[in-house]
N, CA, C and O atoms as a GROMACS GRO file, in nm:
protein
  316
    1MET      N    1   0.064  -0.108   0.027
    1MET     CA    2  -0.003  -0.020   0.026
    1MET      C    3   0.060   0.104  -0.011
    1MET      O    4   0.149   0.111   0.074
    2VAL      N    5   0.071   0.221  -0.094
    2VAL     CA    6   0.153   0.336  -0.115
    2VAL      C    7   0.035   0.459  -0.060
    2VAL      O    8  -0.088   0.458  -0.068
    3HIS      N    9   0.132   0.565   0.000
    3HIS     CA   10   0.051   0.661   0.075
    3HIS      C   11   0.029   0.774  -0.081
    3HIS      O   12   0.110   0.772  -0.174
    4GLN      N   13  -0.051   0.831  -0.078
    4GLN     CA   14  -0.123   0.907  -0.204
    4GLN      C   15   0.031   1.014  -0.238
    4GLN      O   16   0.071   1.016  -0.355
    5ASP      N   17   0.090   1.080  -0.155
    5ASP     CA   18   0.213   1.153  -0.234
    5ASP      C   19   0.278   1.074  -0.268
    5ASP      O   20   0.312   1.091  -0.385
    6GLU      N   21   0.326   0.965  -0.209
    6GLU     CA   22   0.434   0.882  -0.267
    6GLU      C   23   0.380   0.839  -0.431
    6GLU      O   24   0.455   0.830  -0.529
    7MET      N   25   0.231   0.815  -0.429
    7MET     CA   26   0.175   0.756  -0.569
    7MET      C   27   0.196   0.848  -0.662
    7MET      O   28   0.236   0.826  -0.776
    8ASN      N   29   0.165   0.975  -0.603
    8ASN     CA   30   0.174   1.085  -0.716
    8ASN      C   31   0.318   1.089  -0.756
    8ASN      O   32   0.365   1.091  -0.870
    9SER      N   33   0.367   1.088  -0.665
    9SER     CA   34   0.532   1.102  -0.736
    9SER      C   35   0.589   0.956  -0.832
    9SER      O   36   0.670   0.964  -0.924
   10LEU      N   37   0.534   0.851  -0.792
   10LEU     CA   38   0.560   0.743  -0.894
   10LEU      C   39   0.508   0.739  -1.000
   10LEU      O   40   0.564   0.708  -1.105
   11CYS      N   41   0.387   0.770  -0.986
   11CYS     CA   42   0.287   0.764  -1.157
   11CYS      C   43   0.354   0.900  -1.195
   11CYS      O   44   0.377   0.891  -1.315
   12GLY      N   45   0.391   1.011  -1.154
   12GLY     CA   46   0.407   1.151  -1.188
   12GLY      C   47   0.276   1.172  -1.246
   12GLY      O   48   0.279   1.210  -1.363
   13LEU      N   49   0.154   1.156  -1.187
   13LEU     CA   50   0.041   1.230  -1.219
   13LEU      C   51  -0.009   1.279  -1.051
   13LEU      O   52   0.050   1.274  -0.943
   14ALA      N   53  -0.122   1.319  -1.084
   14ALA     CA   54  -0.217   1.387  -0.963
   14ALA      C   55  -0.294   1.244  -0.906
   14ALA      O   56  -0.409   1.231  -0.948
   15ILE      N   57  -0.254   1.162  -0.836
   15ILE     CA   58  -0.354   1.033  -0.815
   15ILE      C   59  -0.425   1.102  -0.712
   15ILE      O   60  -0.547   1.120  -0.717
   16ASN      N   61  -0.351   1.142  -0.616
   16ASN     CA   62  -0.434   1.202  -0.500
   16ASN      C   63  -0.518   1.098  -0.437
   16ASN      O   64  -0.630   1.138  -0.405
   17GLN      N   65  -0.487   0.952  -0.407
   17GLN     CA   66  -0.527   0.864  -0.339
   17GLN      C   67  -0.430   0.760  -0.295
   17GLN      O   68  -0.339   0.749  -0.378
   18ASP      N   69  -0.417   0.676  -0.189
   18ASP     CA   70  -0.323   0.574  -0.160
   18ASP      C   71  -0.375   0.464  -0.264
   18ASP      O   72  -0.483   0.466  -0.323
   19GLY      N   73  -0.294   0.386  -0.273
   19GLY     CA   74  -0.330   0.275  -0.371
   19GLY      C   75  -0.208   0.176  -0.386
   19GLY      O   76  -0.095   0.206  -0.350
   20LEU      N   77  -0.237   0.069  -0.436
   20LEU     CA   78  -0.142  -0.034  -0.492
   20LEU      C   79  -0.055  -0.005  -0.628
   20LEU      O   80  -0.107   0.014  -0.737
   21PHE      N   81   0.063  -0.004  -0.608
   21PHE     CA   82   0.149   0.014  -0.724
   21PHE      C   83   0.248  -0.118  -0.768
   21PHE      O   84   0.323  -0.182  -0.695
   22TYR      N   85   0.222  -0.134  -0.907
   22TYR     CA   86   0.315  -0.245  -0.961
   22TYR      C   87   0.417  -0.156  -1.059
   22TYR      O   88   0.376  -0.094  -1.157
   23PRO      N   89   0.553  -0.159  -1.018
   23PRO     CA   90   0.646  -0.116  -1.108
   23PRO      C   91   0.641  -0.141  -1.247
   23PRO      O   92   0.676  -0.051  -1.324
   24GLN      N   93   0.605  -0.240  -1.287
   24GLN     CA   94   0.567  -0.236  -1.445
   24GLN      C   95   0.430  -0.242  -1.483
   24GLN      O   96   0.382  -0.257  -1.595
   25ALA      N   97   0.375  -0.228  -1.374
   25ALA     CA   98   0.196  -0.198  -1.436
   25ALA      C   99   0.145  -0.098  -1.400
   25ALA      O  100   0.061  -0.056  -1.479
   26GLY      N  101   0.167  -0.025  -1.289
   26GLY     CA  102   0.109   0.091  -1.255
   26GLY      C  103   0.033   0.110  -1.138
   26GLY      O  104   0.075   0.065  -1.032
   27TRP      N  105  -0.101   0.188  -1.146
   27TRP     CA  106  -0.158   0.198  -1.005
   27TRP      C  107  -0.277   0.144  -1.026
   27TRP      O  108  -0.338   0.145  -1.133
   28LEU      N  109  -0.330   0.074  -0.880
   28LEU     CA  110  -0.448   0.011  -0.907
   28LEU      C  111  -0.532   0.075  -0.786
   28LEU      O  112  -0.471   0.086  -0.680
   29SER      N  113  -0.619   0.103  -0.790
   29SER     CA  114  -0.748   0.153  -0.683
   29SER      C  115  -0.784   0.056  -0.586
   29SER      O  116  -0.831  -0.043  -0.643
   30PRO      N  117  -0.780   0.043  -0.456
   30PRO     CA  118  -0.810  -0.088  -0.400
   30PRO      C  119  -0.957  -0.091  -0.398
   30PRO      O  120  -1.014  -0.198  -0.417
   31THR      N  121  -1.029   0.028  -0.376
   31THR     CA  122  -1.162  -0.002  -0.378
   31THR      C  123  -1.235  -0.040  -0.535
   31THR      O  124  -1.340  -0.100  -0.555
   32GLU      N  125  -1.151   0.012  -0.625
   32GLU     CA  126  -1.227  -0.050  -0.775
   32GLU      C  127  -1.220  -0.153  -0.776
   32GLU      O  128  -1.315  -0.224  -0.809
   33LEU      N  129  -1.073  -0.210  -0.731
   33LEU     CA  130  -1.005  -0.348  -0.760
   33LEU      C  131  -1.086  -0.443  -0.677
   33LEU      O  132  -1.106  -0.560  -0.710
   34THR      N  133  -1.131  -0.386  -0.568
   34THR     CA  134  -1.214  -0.510  -0.478
   34THR      C  135  -1.364  -0.530  -0.531
   34THR      O  136  -1.420  -0.638  -0.543
   35THR      N  137  -1.426  -0.381  -0.564
   35THR     CA  138  -1.561  -0.378  -0.661
   35THR      C  139  -1.571  -0.472  -0.727
   35THR      O  140  -1.643  -0.571  -0.715
   36ASN      N  141  -1.473  -0.435  -0.823
   36ASN     CA  142  -1.469  -0.535  -0.969
   36ASN      C  143  -1.459  -0.696  -0.954
   36ASN      O  144  -1.526  -0.784  -1.007
   37ALA      N  145  -1.363  -0.701  -0.872
   37ALA     CA  146  -1.318  -0.861  -0.848
   37ALA      C  147  -1.451  -0.914  -0.748
   37ALA      O  148  -1.478  -1.034  -0.762
   38LEU      N  149  -1.524  -0.850  -0.665
   38LEU     CA  150  -1.636  -0.890  -0.629
   38LEU      C  151  -1.749  -0.908  -0.737
   38LEU      O  152  -1.802  -1.018  -0.746
   39LYS      N  153  -1.789  -0.804  -0.819
   39LYS     CA  154  -1.852  -0.828  -0.946
   39LYS      C  155  -1.841  -0.941  -1.028
   39LYS      O  156  -1.936  -1.015  -1.050
   40TYR      N  157  -1.700  -0.960  -1.085
   40TYR     CA  158  -1.679  -1.086  -1.141
   40TYR      C  159  -1.691  -1.232  -1.073
   40TYR      O  160  -1.722  -1.331  -1.140
   41ALA      N  161  -1.661  -1.239  -0.931
   41ALA     CA  162  -1.692  -1.352  -0.840
   41ALA      C  163  -1.834  -1.378  -0.861
   41ALA      O  164  -1.870  -1.490  -0.897
   42GLN      N  165  -1.932  -1.266  -0.836
   42GLN     CA  166  -2.057  -1.307  -0.860
   42GLN      C  167  -2.153  -1.352  -1.011
   42GLN      O  168  -2.262  -1.410  -1.021
   43GLN      N  169  -2.059  -1.299  -1.116
   43GLN     CA  170  -2.107  -1.332  -1.249
   43GLN      C  171  -2.059  -1.483  -1.206
   43GLN      O  172  -2.152  -1.562  -1.202
   44GLN      N  173  -1.925  -1.538  -1.172
   44GLN     CA  174  -1.914  -1.687  -1.176
   44GLN      C  175  -1.943  -1.778  -1.069
   44GLN      O  176  -1.880  -1.879  -1.038
   45GLY      N  177  -2.064  -1.720  -1.008
   45GLY     CA  178  -2.188  -1.813  -0.907
   45GLY      C  179  -2.142  -1.738  -0.776
   45GLY      O  180  -2.234  -1.760  -0.698
   46LEU      N  181  -2.065  -1.676  -0.724
   46LEU     CA  182  -2.065  -1.660  -0.586
   46LEU      C  183  -2.157  -1.573  -0.562
   46LEU      O  184  -2.198  -1.478  -0.628
   47LYS      N  185  -2.198  -1.631  -0.422
   47LYS     CA  186  -2.316  -1.534  -0.339
   47LYS      C  187  -2.271  -1.484  -0.248
   47LYS      O  188  -2.208  -1.546  -0.162
   48LEU      N  189  -2.297  -1.340  -0.246
   48LEU     CA  190  -2.258  -1.256  -0.110
   48LEU      C  191  -2.376  -1.214  -0.008
   48LEU      O  192  -2.496  -1.196  -0.022
   49LEU      N  193  -2.307  -1.210   0.075
   49LEU     CA  194  -2.440  -1.206   0.191
   49LEU      C  195  -2.376  -1.065   0.260
   49LEU      O  196  -2.253  -1.068   0.262
   50PHE      N  197  -2.411  -0.993   0.293
   50PHE     CA  198  -2.387  -0.871   0.371
   50PHE      C  199  -2.447  -0.840   0.486
   50PHE      O  200  -2.565  -0.868   0.511
   51GLU      N  201  -2.368  -0.779   0.566
   51GLU     CA  202  -2.474  -0.750   0.720
   51GLU      C  203  -2.516  -0.910   0.766
   51GLU      O  204  -2.623  -0.932   0.822
   52HIS      N  205  -2.446  -0.987   0.745
   52HIS     CA  206  -2.495  -1.152   0.792
   52HIS      C  207  -2.408  -1.219   0.927
   52HIS      O  208  -2.291  -1.252   0.910
   53GLN      N  209  -2.456  -1.232   1.025
   53GLN     CA  210  -2.317  -1.310   1.121
   53GLN      C  211  -2.323  -1.456   1.076
   53GLN      O  212  -2.429  -1.510   1.045
   54VAL      N  213  -2.232  -1.504   1.074
   54VAL     CA  214  -2.195  -1.658   1.047
   54VAL      C  215  -2.218  -1.725   1.214
   54VAL      O  216  -2.169  -1.684   1.320
   55THR      N  217  -2.277  -1.797   1.198
   55THR     CA  218  -2.296  -1.838   1.369
   55THR      C  219  -2.248  -1.999   1.377
   55THR      O  220  -2.250  -2.070   1.477
   56GLN      N  221  -2.213  -2.028   1.270
   56GLN     CA  222  -2.177  -2.192   1.270
   56GLN      C  223  -2.111  -2.234   1.178
   56GLN      O  224  -2.164  -2.167   1.089
   57LEU      N  225  -2.033  -2.296   1.125
   57LEU     CA  226  -1.935  -2.331   1.012
   57LEU      C  227  -1.897  -2.487   1.052
   57LEU      O  228  -1.828  -2.524   1.147
   58THR      N  229  -1.966  -2.572   0.945
   58THR     CA  230  -1.934  -2.727   0.974
   58THR      C  231  -1.895  -2.767   0.833
   58THR      O  232  -1.953  -2.727   0.733
   59SER      N  233  -1.775  -2.861   0.834
   59SER     CA  234  -1.740  -2.918   0.729
   59SER      C  235  -1.808  -3.056   0.699
   59SER      O  236  -1.823  -3.136   0.791
   60GLN      N  237  -1.846  -3.084   0.579
   60GLN     CA  238  -1.922  -3.221   0.582
   60GLN      C  239  -1.872  -3.257   0.452
   60GLN      O  240  -1.898  -3.202   0.345
   61GLN      N  241  -1.791  -3.365   0.476
   61GLN     CA  242  -1.708  -3.420   0.354
   61GLN      C  243  -1.689  -3.337   0.215
   61GLN      O  244  -1.573  -3.298   0.198
   62GLN      N  245  -1.753  -3.315   0.146
   62GLN     CA  246  -1.710  -3.235   0.003
   62GLN      C  247  -1.774  -3.124   0.008
   62GLN      O  248  -1.793  -3.079  -0.105
   63HIS      N  249  -1.814  -3.063   0.086
   63HIS     CA  250  -1.880  -2.894   0.113
   63HIS      C  251  -1.875  -2.847   0.280
   63HIS      O  252  -1.852  -2.921   0.376
   64TRP      N  253  -1.899  -2.729   0.280
   64TRP     CA  254  -1.916  -2.687   0.405
   64TRP      C  255  -2.066  -2.661   0.436
   64TRP      O  256  -2.150  -2.689   0.351
   65GLN      N  257  -2.100  -2.607   0.554
   65GLN     CA  258  -2.225  -2.564   0.590
   65GLN      C  259  -2.228  -2.444   0.657
   65GLN      O  260  -2.180  -2.448   0.770
   66LEU      N  261  -2.264  -2.353   0.626
   66LEU     CA  262  -2.267  -2.207   0.736
   66LEU      C  263  -2.383  -2.191   0.788
   66LEU      O  264  -2.462  -2.215   0.696
   67GLU      N  265  -2.447  -2.162   0.893
   67GLU     CA  266  -2.531  -2.116   0.979
   67GLU      C  267  -2.516  -1.955   0.963
   67GLU      O  268  -2.424  -1.890   1.014
   68VAL      N  269  -2.617  -1.903   0.888
   68VAL     CA  270  -2.628  -1.751   0.857
   68VAL      C  271  -2.727  -1.682   0.922
   68VAL      O  272  -2.830  -1.657   0.859
   69THR      N  273  -2.717  -1.649   1.021
   69THR     CA  274  -2.805  -1.568   1.097
   69THR      C  275  -2.977  -1.608   1.072
   69THR      O  276  -3.069  -1.547   1.019
   70HIS      N  277  -2.968  -1.733   1.135
   70HIS     CA  278  -3.109  -1.819   1.131
   70HIS      C  279  -3.135  -1.869   0.994
   70HIS      O  280  -3.252  -1.868   0.956
   71GLN      N  281  -3.048  -1.911   0.918
   71GLN     CA  282  -3.062  -1.932   0.790
   71GLN      C  283  -2.927  -2.068   0.755
   71GLN      O  284  -2.806  -2.059   0.776
   72ALA      N  285  -2.990  -2.160   0.708
   72ALA     CA  286  -2.879  -2.253   0.699
   72ALA      C  287  -2.840  -2.246   0.555
   72ALA      O  288  -2.928  -2.212   0.476
   73THR      N  289  -2.708  -2.276   0.506
   73THR     CA  290  -2.652  -2.278   0.351
   73THR      C  291  -2.562  -2.364   0.337
   73THR      O  292  -2.464  -2.376   0.411
   74THR      N  293  -2.592  -2.445   0.220
   74THR     CA  294  -2.483  -2.524   0.192
   74THR      C  295  -2.385  -2.490   0.087
   74THR      O  296  -2.438  -2.498  -0.024
   75TYR      N  297  -2.262  -2.454   0.082
   75TYR     CA  298  -2.167  -2.434  -0.004
   75TYR      C  299  -2.099  -2.549  -0.063
   75TYR      O  300  -2.029  -2.614   0.014
   76LYS      N  301  -2.106  -2.584  -0.175
   76LYS     CA  302  -1.989  -2.738  -0.230
   76LYS      C  303  -1.881  -2.648  -0.336
   76LYS      O  304  -1.894  -2.543  -0.400
   77ASN      N  305  -1.792  -2.727  -0.322
   77ASN     CA  306  -1.688  -2.709  -0.416
   77ASN      C  307  -1.610  -2.605  -0.354
   77ASN      O  308  -1.553  -2.530  -0.433
   78THR      N  309  -1.593  -2.581  -0.226
   78THR     CA  310  -1.551  -2.455  -0.164
   78THR      C  311  -1.392  -2.476  -0.116
   78THR      O  312  -1.376  -2.587  -0.066
   79THR      N  313  -1.289  -2.407  -0.120
   79THR     CA  314  -1.142  -2.411  -0.034
   79THR      C  315  -1.151  -2.355   0.060
   79THR      O  316  -1.055  -2.346   0.137
   0.00000   0.00000   0.00000
């Protein structure tokens, strides 16, 4: 993670945000990277539950079962 002042200097531009810097690739916005990574994961079948509490996590042979705020959900093919 690079502070915005150093980011501006490294890029030679007024980025004015903290971020990730890859010397051969440039600058990545952590917020945009996370947002787009989650969107892509949803397109691939990931189910997101925000503001839920996982109350129990149980391994059952080839899958996991999560108890999420009064709701049992089974997830297969997880790592």
